[in-house]
C-alpha positions in Angstrom: 0.0 0.0 0.0 1.2 3.5 -0.8 2.2 5.6 2.2 0.0 8.7 2.5 1.8 11.9 3.2 -0.3 14.8 4.5 -0.7 17.8 2.2 -0.2 20.0 5.3 2.9 18.1 6.6 5.5 20.5 7.9 3.4 23.6 7.2 2.2 24.3 10.8 3.2 24.0 14.4 0.8 23.1 17.2 0.1 25.9 19.6 -1.9 29.0 20.2 -1.9 32.0 17.8 -3.7 35.3 17.2 -5.7 36.9 19.9 -4.4 36.5 23.5 -6.4 34.5 26.0 -8.5 31.4 25.7 -8.7 30.4 22.0 -12.1 30.6 20.5 -11.2 28.3 17.5 -9.5 25.0 17.5 -8.1 23.8 14.1 -7.0 20.2 13.6 -5.9 18.2 10.7 -7.2 14.6 10.9 -4.7 12.4 9.1 -5.3 8.9 7.7 -8.5 9.8 5.9 -10.5 6.7 4.8 -13.2 8.0 2.3 -15.0 6.2 -0.4 -17.7 7.5 -2.8 -20.5 5.2 -3.7 -22.9 6.1 -6.4 -26.2 4.3 -7.2 -28.4 4.2 -10.2 -31.9 5.6 -9.7 -33.5 2.2 -9.7 -30.9 0.7 -7.3 -30.8 3.6 -4.8 -32.9 2.0 -2.1 -31.2 -1.4 -2.3 -27.6 0.0 -2.3 -28.5 2.5 0.5 -29.8 -0.4 2.7 -26.7 -2.5 2.0 -24.4 0.5 2.9 -26.4 1.2 6.1 -26.2 -2.5 7.2 -22.5 -2.5 6.5 -21.9 0.3 9.1 -24.5 -1.0 11.6 -27.5 1.3 11.1 -31.1 0.7 10.0 -31.3 3.0 7.0 -29.1 5.2 4.8 -29.3 9.0 5.3 -31.5 11.3 3.3 -29.8 13.8 1.0 -27.9 16.4 3.0 -27.8 14.2 6.1 -25.3 12.0 7.9 -25.7 8.7 9.9 -23.0 7.4 12.2 -22.7 3.7 12.8 -20.4 1.5 14.8 -18.5 0.6 11.6 -18.3 4.0 9.9 -20.3 7.0 8.8 -22.4 7.6 5.7 -22.7 11.2 4.3 -25.4 11.7 1.6 -23.5 14.3 -0.5 -25.8 14.1 -3.5 -29.1 12.5 -4.3 -27.5 9.4 -5.8 -24.2 9.5 -3.9 -22.8 8.7 -0.4 -19.4 9.3 1.0 -18.4 6.4 3.3 -16.2 7.9 6.0 -14.0 5.6 8.1 -15.7 2.5 6.7 -13.2 -0.4 6.8 -15.4 -2.8 4.8 -18.0 -1.9 2.2 -20.4 -4.4 0.7 -19.6 -5.9 -2.7 -22.0 -5.1 -5.5 -22.1 -5.3 -9.3 -21.7 -2.2 -11.6 -25.4 -2.7 -12.4 -26.2 -1.7 -8.8 -23.6 1.1 -8.4 -20.1 2.3 -8.5 -17.4 3.1 -5.9 -14.2 5.0 -5.9 -11.6 5.7 -3.2 -11.3 9.4 -2.4 -8.9 9.0 0.5 -5.9 10.5 -1.2 -7.8 13.3 -2.9 -9.0 15.2 0.2 -7.6 16.7 3.4 -9.8 16.4 6.5 -9.7 19.5 8.7 -11.9 20.0 11.8 -12.9 23.4 13.1 -14.1 23.4 16.7 -14.4 25.8 19.6 -17.0 28.3 20.7 -16.2 30.7 17.8 -16.0 28.0 15.1 -19.2 29.0 13.5 -18.3 32.7 13.4 -14.9 31.9 11.9 -16.3 29.7 9.2 -19.1 32.0 8.4 -16.5 34.6 7.3 -15.3 32.1 4.7 -18.2 30.2 3.3 -21.5 31.7 1.9 -23.9 29.4 3.8 -25.9 29.7 6.9 -24.2 27.7 9.6 -26.5 28.5 12.5 -27.8 25.4 14.3 -31.4 25.9 12.9 -30.1 25.8 9.3 -27.1 23.5 9.8 -27.9 21.0 12.5 -25.5 18.3 13.8 -25.7 15.5 11.3 -26.0 17.6 8.2 -23.7 17.8 5.2 -23.4 20.3 2.4 -21.1 21.5 -0.4 -20.0 25.1 -0.4 -17.4 27.4 -1.9 -14.4 28.5 0.1 -12.2 31.0 -1.8 -13.6 29.6 -5.1 -12.8 26.0 -4.2 -15.7 23.6 -3.7 -15.5 21.9 -0.3 -17.7 19.5 1.7 -18.8 20.4 5.2 -20.2 18.0 7.7 -21.5 19.3 11.0 -20.5 16.7 13.5 -20.8 16.6 17.3 -17.1 17.6 17.4 -17.5 20.7 15.2 -17.3 21.4 11.4 -15.6 18.7 9.4 -14.1 20.1 6.2 -13.1 17.9 3.3 -10.8 20.0 1.1 -9.4 19.0 -2.2 -5.8 18.1 -1.6 -4.3 20.5 -4.1 -5.9 23.5 -2.4 -5.6 22.4 1.2 -2.4 24.3 2.1 -3.6 27.6 0.8 -7.1 27.2 2.5 -5.4 26.1 5.7 -3.4 29.3 5.7 -6.6 31.3 5.2 -8.3 29.4 8.1 -5.4 30.3 10.4 -5.4 33.9 9.5 -9.2 34.2 9.9 -9.3 32.3 13.1 -6.5 34.5 14.6 -9.0 37.2 15.4 -10.8 34.8 17.8 -7.6 33.2 19.1 -6.7 29.9 17.5 -5.3 26.7 18.9 -3.8 24.4 16.3 -3.8 20.9 17.6 
């Protein structure tokens, strides 16, 4: 297996930056991303969704824009006919007549934004409403961040950003600069 090297490797040091005092934002890169995209055909959507749900230990697949977390992984419904399988060690086998799958693990960088000011920080960078009423825990959406399409999952730990690998360093730098006004801890 090919050894994966982080796109952010060597570009930051852990610590507190920006505004003095208790940091309002916590930025973390989560290395070792395991991410697979599974696409269904319109007539196989329900069957494939049920198989994926069972493979992670839940009763049903998420609706579009929603996320379900199981004991064996997480399903993010990123499009009407597509799921992202996050952290799923084993996926069910199926024929190309049922759907397709592709490993996205090496194409994205996973960054988490947490802390009491995470929403305010991220709202300065993406043109979507991240308030809890509009973006509850367990929701997923695509958005633009400095003209780059990213995927955002609101988890119980904060905002999970899946950033295209080729843009991750420049967007990481923008995140650090923006978060500095709230005080940022890089962990």
